[in-house]
NUPARO-359857 format. One line per 8 residues: number of its first residue (from 0); their letters; for each residue y, x negated, z of C-alpha. Coordinates in Angstrom, 1 decimal, always signed. Each point is the difference from the previous one (the first is absolute). Last residue first. Layout:
NUM) a) Y:X:Z; ... .
//
This chain:
107) nkmwleei) +216.5:-45.0:+157.1; +1.4:+2.5:-2.5; -2.3:+2.7:+1.4; +1.2:-0.7:+3.6; +3.7:+0.3:-1.0; -0.8:+3.3:-1.8; -1.9:+1.3:+3.0; +2.8:-1.0:+2.4 .
99) fkknkaip) +2.6:+1.8:-2.2; -2.1:+3.1:-0.2; -0.5:+0.1:+3.7; +3.7:+0.2:+0.8; -0.4:+1.5:+3.5; -1.2:-3.3:+1.3; +3.4:-1.5:-1.0; +1.6:+1.7:+3.1 .
91) ngsvdlfs) -2.4:-2.1:+2.2; -2.8:+1.2:+2.3; -2.6:-1.2:-2.4; +0.9:-3.2:-1.9; -3.6:-1.4:-0.2; -0.7:-2.5:-2.8; -3.6:-1.3:-0.6; -1.2:-2.2:-2.9 .
83) lqklirae) +2.9:-2.4:-0.3; -1.3:-3.1:-1.8; +2.4:+0.5:-2.9; +3.1:+0.3:+2.1; +2.4:-0.3:-2.9; +0.2:+3.8:-0.2; +2.3:+0.0:+3.1; +2.8:-1.0:-2.4 .
75) ipissinn) +0.2:+3.7:-0.9; +1.7:+0.5:+3.4; -1.5:+2.4:+2.4; +2.3:+2.7:+1.4; +0.9:+2.0:+3.1; -1.4:-2.3:+2.7; +0.8:+1.2:+3.5; -3.0:-1.3:+1.9 .
67) eclmlvsl) -3.2:+1.8:+1.2; -2.5:-1.8:-2.1; +0.6:-3.3:-1.8; -3.5:-1.2:-0.5; -0.6:-2.7:-2.6; -3.5:-1.1:-0.8; -0.8:-2.5:-2.8; +2.6:-2.7:+0.5 .
59) nqmcdvmp) -1.2:-3.2:-1.6; +3.2:-0.5:-2.2; +2.3:+0.3:+3.0; +3.3:-1.0:-1.8; +0.3:+3.6:-1.3; +0.5:+1.1:+3.6; +3.4:+1.7:-0.6; -0.2:+2.5:+2.9 .
51) fekissni) +0.5:+3.7:-1.0; +3.3:+0.9:+1.6; +0.7:+1.8:+3.3; -2.4:-1.9:+2.3; +0.3:+1.1:+3.7; -3.5:-1.5:+0.8; -2.0:+3.1:+0.5; -3.0:-1.6:-1.8 .
43) mklcklek) +0.5:-3.4:-1.6; -3.6:-0.9:-0.8; -0.6:-3.0:-2.3; -3.4:-1.0:-1.3; -0.7:-2.9:-2.3; +2.4:-2.7:+1.2; -0.9:-3.4:-1.3; +3.5:-0.9:-1.2 .
35) mscmqgiq) +1.7:+0.8:+3.3; +3.2:-2.0:-0.8; +1.2:+3.2:-1.8; +0.1:+1.6:+3.4; +3.6:-1.3:+0.4; +1.2:+2.8:-2.3; -1.4:+2.6:+2.4; +1.9:-1.7:+2.7 .
27) lssicids) +3.2:+0.3:-2.0; -0.6:+3.7:-0.6; -0.3:+0.5:+3.7; -3.1:+1.0:+1.9; +0.0:+2.2:+3.1; -3.6:+0.0:+1.5; -1.9:+3.2:+0.5; -2.9:-1.3:-2.2 .
19) lalyeiss) +0.1:-3.5:-1.3; -3.5:-0.7:-1.0; -0.6:-3.3:-1.9; -3.2:-1.1:-1.6; -0.5:-3.2:-2.1; +1.9:-2.6:+2.0; +0.2:-3.4:-1.7; +3.8:-0.4:+0.0 .
11) ltflsdnl) +0.5:+0.6:+3.8; +3.7:-1.2:+0.0; +1.0:+3.6:-0.5; -0.9:+0.9:+3.6; +2.8:-2.3:+1.3; +2.5:+2.7:-1.0; -0.7:+2.1:+3.1; -0.4:+3.7:-0.7 .
3) fflm) +1.8:+2.8:+1.9; -1.8:+2.8:+1.8; +0.3:+3.7:-0.6; -0.7:+2.7:+2.6 .
//
């Protein structure tokens, strides 16, 4: 069962850890997360995501967990996340392309 997210969450600009498992998240809402400048860990597990979220505005993000969604590709722009030390895309179609993920990781 998926739940829907209230937009007032994005006013919490100093939050460092956010877990959004089993919550339906739209691309627009992901874009609103840019106000969360201090975010270090973001978990969006089973959140009905179809595209890799553009979180390049979150310069402090070090952990990104996108498990069990429907993400089929990771844009090259994801390399801008210099602080990212842990990325989990297991349970997504992209997880089958381990070579691409390794190459992206090596460039970072």
